[in-house]
C-alpha positions in Angstrom: 111.1 108.2 121.3 109.9 105.1 119.4 106.3 105.7 120.3 106.5 109.4 119.3 108.0 108.6 115.9 105.5 105.8 115.3 102.5 108.0 116.2 103.6 110.8 114.0 104.3 108.6 111.1 101.1 106.7 111.4 99.9 107.8 109.7 98.1 105.5 107.5 97.3 105.4 108.6 93.3 104.0 106.9 89.6 103.8 106.1 88.4 105.6 103.0 84.7 105.4 102.6 83.6 103.8 99.3 81.3 105.5 97.0 77.6 105.3 98.0 75.6 102.7 96.2 73.7 105.3 94.3 76.7 105.9 92.0 79.0 103.5 90.3 82.5 102.8 91.7 85.3 105.0 90.6 88.2 102.7 89.7 90.8 105.5 89.7 89.9 106.5 93.3 89.8 102.8 94.4 93.3 102.3 93.0 94.5 105.5 94.7 93.2 104.6 98.1 94.6 101.1 97.9 97.9 102.4 96.7 98.0 104.7 99.7 97.3 101.8 102.0 100.5 100.2 100.7 102.3 103.4 101.2 101.2 103.3 104.9 102.7 99.8 105.2 105.9 100.9 103.5 106.2 104.0 105.7 106.0 101.9 108.9 108.2 99.2 107.4 111.2 101.6 107.0 110.9 103.9 110.0 113.3 101.9 112.3 115.9 101.9 109.6 116.1 105.6 109.0 119.5 107.2 109.5 118.4 109.9 111.9 116.6 108.6 114.9 116.7 104.9 113.9 115.7 102.3 116.5 117.4 99.3 114.8 121.2 98.7 114.6 121.0 99.0 110.8 120.0 102.1 108.9 119.9 103.4 105.4 119.8 107.1 104.5 117.5 106.6 101.6 114.7 105.6 104.0 114.9 109.1 105.5 113.8 110.4 102.1 110.9 108.0 102.0 109.7 108.9 105.5 110.0 112.6 104.8 108.0 112.3 101.6 105.3 110.0 102.8 104.7 111.7 106.1 104.3 115.0 104.2 101.3 114.0 102.2 99.6 110.6 102.8 97.4 111.4 105.8 96.2 114.6 104.2 95.3 112.7 101.1 93.4 110.1 103.0 91.3 112.8 104.6 90.7 114.3 101.1 89.5 111.0 99.7 87.4 110.4 102.7 85.6 113.6 102.2 84.7 113.0 98.5 81.5 111.1 99.1 80.3 112.6 102.4 78.0 115.2 100.9 76.1 112.7 98.7 75.9 110.4 101.7 74.3 113.1 103.8 71.9 113.9 100.9 70.6 110.3 100.8 70.5 109.6 104.6 68.9 111.1 107.6 71.6 112.7 109.9 71.2 110.1 112.6 71.4 107.3 110.1 74.5 108.7 108.5 76.3 109.2 111.8 75.2 105.7 113.1 76.7 104.2 110.0 79.9 106.1 110.6 80.0 105.0 114.2 79.9 101.4 113.0 82.4 101.9 110.3 84.9 104.1 112.3 84.0 104.2 116.0 83.7 100.5 116.5 87.0 99.6 114.8 88.7 102.4 116.7 87.5 101.1 120.1 88.4 97.5 119.3 91.8 98.4 117.9 92.6 100.7 120.9 91.9 97.9 123.3 93.5 95.0 121.4 95.5 95.7 118.3 97.4 98.7 119.5 98.5 97.3 122.9 99.6 94.2 121.1 101.7 96.3 118.7 103.4 98.4 121.4 104.1 95.3 123.5 106.8 94.4 121.0 108.5 97.8 121.8 108.0 97.2 125.5 109.8 93.8 125.3 112.8 95.4 123.8 113.2 97.7 126.9 111.8 95.3 129.5 112.1 91.6 128.4 110.4 90.4 131.6 107.1 92.3 131.0 104.0 90.2 130.5 101.4 91.3 128.1 98.6 91.3 130.7 100.7 93.6 132.9 101.6 95.8 130.0 98.0 96.0 128.8 96.7 97.0 132.2 99.3 99.7 132.6 98.5 101.0 129.1 94.7 101.4 129.7 94.9 102.6 133.3 98.1 104.5 133.8 99.3 105.2 130.2 100.7 106.3 128.0 98.0 104.8 125.7 99.3 105.5 122.1 96.8 105.0 119.4 99.3 104.3 116.6 97.8 104.8 113.1 94.2 104.3 114.3 94.1 107.9 115.5 92.8 108.6 112.0 89.5 106.9 112.7 88.3 109.1 115.6 89.5 112.3 113.8 87.6 111.2 110.6 84.6 110.4 112.7 84.8 113.9 114.2 85.0 115.5 110.7 82.0 113.4 109.6 80.0 114.7 112.6 81.0 118.3 111.7 79.9 117.7 108.1 76.6 116.3 109.2 76.0 119.4 111.3 77.1 121.7 108.5 74.8 119.9 106.0 71.8 120.5 108.2 72.7 124.2 108.5 72.9 124.5 104.7 73.1 121.8 102.0 74.7 124.4 99.7 77.4 125.4 102.2 80.1 123.8 100.0 78.9 125.3 96.7 81.9 127.7 96.5 84.3 124.8 96.7 82.2 122.9 94.1 82.4 125.9 91.8 86.2 125.9 92.3 86.2 122.3 91.3 84.2 123.0 88.2 86.8 125.6 87.2 89.5 123.0 87.9 88.0 120.8 85.2 89.9 122.8 82.5 92.5 124.4 84.8 93.3 122.1 87.8 96.2 124.4 88.7 93.5 126.9 90.0 92.2 124.3 92.4 95.8 123.4 93.4 96.6 127.1 94.2 93.5 127.4 96.3 94.3 124.2 98.2 97.9 125.4 98.9 96.7 128.8 100.0 94.1 127.6 102.4 96.3 124.8 103.9 99.2 127.3 104.3 96.9 129.6 106.3 95.6 126.9 108.6 98.8 125.0 109.0 101.7 127.4 109.3 100.5 129.4 112.3 99.8 126.2 114.3 103.2 124.8 113.3 104.9 128.0 114.5 103.0 128.0 117.7 103.1 124.3 118.6 106.2 123.2 116.8 106.5 120.2 114.5 106.0 117.3 116.9 103.4 118.3 119.5 100.5 115.8 119.9 97.2 116.2 121.6 96.7 113.1 123.7 93.8 112.0 125.9 93.8 108.3 126.5 93.9 106.6 123.1 92.6 109.8 121.5 95.6 111.5 119.9 96.3 113.7 116.9 99.3 115.8 115.8 98.2 119.2 117.0 99.5 121.4 114.2 97.9 119.2 111.5 94.3 119.1 112.7 93.1 122.0 110.7 95.3 120.9 107.8 93.5 117.6 107.7 90.1 119.3 108.1 90.9 121.5 105.1 91.7 118.5 102.9 88.6 116.7 104.1 86.3 119.7 103.2 88.0 120.3 99.9 87.3 116.7 99.1 83.7 117.1 100.3 83.4 120.2 98.1 84.4 118.3 95.0 81.9 115.5 95.8 79.0 117.8 96.7 77.8 117.9 93.1 78.9 117.8 89.4 81.7 115.3 90.2 82.3 114.3 86.5 82.4 118.0 85.5 84.8 118.9 88.3 88.6 118.7 88.8 88.5 114.9 89.2 86.3 114.4 86.1 87.4 111.5 83.9 87.7 113.7 80.9 89.2 116.7 82.7 92.6 118.1 82.3 94.0 116.5 85.5 93.1 113.2 84.0 94.1 114.0 80.4 97.6 115.4 81.1 98.6 112.8 83.6 101.1 113.2 86.4 104.0 114.7 84.4 103.3 118.4 85.1 103.0 117.7 88.8 106.3 116.0 89.1 108.2 119.3 89.0 105.7 120.8 91.4 106.6 117.9 93.8 110.4 118.0 93.4 110.9 121.7 94.0 109.4 121.9 97.5 110.7 118.5 98.4 114.2 119.6 97.6 113.7 122.8 99.6 112.6 120.8 102.6 115.9 119.0 102.5 117.7 122.4 102.2 115.9 123.5 105.4 116.7 120.2 107.2 120.4 120.6 106.2 120.4 124.2 107.5 118.8 123.0 110.8 121.5 120.3 111.3 124.6 122.0 109.9 124.0 125.7 110.5 121.7 126.0 113.4 123.2 123.1 115.3 120.0 121.0 115.3 118.4 122.8 118.3 115.2 121.4 119.8 113.2 124.5 118.9 113.5 126.2 115.5 113.2 130.0 114.8 109.8 131.1 113.6 111.2 131.9 110.1 112.4 128.3 109.8 109.0 126.8 110.8 107.2 129.2 108.5 109.3 128.3 105.5 109.1 124.6 106.3 105.4 124.8 106.7 105.0 126.5 103.3 107.2 123.9 101.5 105.3 121.2 103.3 101.9 122.2 102.1 103.2 122.8 98.6 104.7 119.3 98.4 101.7 117.7 100.0 99.2 119.2 97.5 101.5 118.5 94.5 102.0 114.9 95.5 98.3 114.3 95.9 97.6 115.9 92.5 100.4 113.7 90.9 98.9 110.5 92.3 95.3 111.4 91.4 96.4 112.5 87.9 98.2 109.2 87.4 95.4 107.0 88.4 92.8 109.1 86.6 94.9 108.9 83.5 95.4 105.2 83.8 91.8 104.5 84.9 91.2 102.0 82.0 94.4 100.1 82.7 94.5 96.9 84.7 95.9 97.1 88.2 95.5 93.5 89.2 97.1 93.7 92.6 95.3 96.9 93.5 92.0 95.6 92.2 92.4 92.3 94.2 93.4 94.2 97.4 90.8 97.0 97.2 88.1 95.2 99.2 90.7 94.4 102.0 92.5 97.7 102.1 90.7 99.1 105.1 91.3 95.9 107.0 95.0 95.9 106.0 95.3 99.3 107.5 93.7 98.3 110.7 95.7 95.1 111.4 99.1 95.9 109.9 100.6 97.8 112.7 101.2 94.9 115.2 102.4 92.8 112.3 105.0 95.2 111.2 106.3 96.0 114.7 106.6 92.3 115.6 108.4 91.5 112.4 110.8 94.3 113.2 111.2 93.0 116.7 112.2 89.6 115.4 114.6 91.1 112.8 116.3 93.3 115.4 119.3 91.0 116.2 119.7 89.7 112.7 122.8 91.0 111.0 121.6 91.8 107.5 121.5 95.2 105.7 118.7 97.7 106.5 117.3 97.3 103.0 116.9 93.6 103.5 115.1 94.1 106.8 112.8 96.7 105.4 111.9 94.6 102.4 111.1 91.6 104.7 109.0 93.9 106.9 107.1 95.4 104.0 106.4 92.2 102.0 105.8 90.1 105.2 103.4 92.7 106.7 101.5 93.1 103.4 100.9 89.4 102.9 100.1 88.6 106.6 97.9 91.6 107.0 96.0 90.8 103.8 95.6 87.2 105.0 94.3 88.3 108.4 91.9 90.7 106.8 90.6 88.1 104.5 90.0 85.7 107.4 88.3 88.4 109.5 85.9 89.3 106.6 84.7 85.7 106.6 83.1 86.3 110.0 79.4 86.9 109.6 78.7 90.7 109.7 82.4 91.6 109.5 82.1 92.8 105.9 79.8 95.7 107.0 82.7 97.0 109.2 85.8 95.9 107.3 
């Protein structure tokens, strides 16, 4: 159960490609992706202390609210941000060069993490169930017999798959994403139009898969795993981002002087709260009226899927609106962490699981444990990343 929850939440799980050198860095997007990295760490820091399904003696109901919120948007948003600079990258590089660079940036870290970081992380869980297990025996069983969970690094191979599909699509037609780019241009003055389109498309690709597969089904083949019902959802976010970045970025929905930036996050707060509250209504119905059955009626999964995609899109718009609106402000911590955000994502998972392992038998409130896990994981992961980036050649990967 712990492995399933951790995989589903991983989210985070997260490499967001920086802007190509041909254009200046976008501070707002840098702040947004670094902020999301911290959200990933927070998400994993509180999971054991949730009230429903907790894996630690201590729990806090408020953490359920955090997990529900973060799991409902942050991975989709990471794919969106990852797609923003794909089309310009393809325009400036030959397809084989583009994909070679993505293999180095995504494929290599995935392979290394799957063989080292992830087994080390899950060994902490194994020791809780089997204190006599050695790491060598656990590692061998993981890579030969399984299960071989990928934790949050599943994001890397899926993003690599999307990058490959984008490379093929670009060769078919460099103007393939023009309709999405025109939608982005209209979103400059009316971002709600882009929001509606995103909600409509993601509802179409997500809800049927949720009804068919259920909420927790994962495709798994060795370390290659992904939540089955979300694969097309993530693809939609990736390509919506690619459509924005295909051309006319500053005159599109994310333009510095556009309405999304000018009005800030205020209008999107209500758009977040309503579906989020409705998700809790459905959860309450499932537990108190339906008796919390393992399989939900189709009407339930359809309604949940609709509120899910509404909340996901609204939360992303709220975060982007905030950072676009505050683009000239100083975010000293986010600025300092920006270069190390990818590395923090890659190495944080064993750090947080081992901190939680050591905290397991300590009799302190769940809030204290989660705070120690979050702060400790952030600082240690940041330090490890800084050290790794001093290795010659590591900066080209991390």
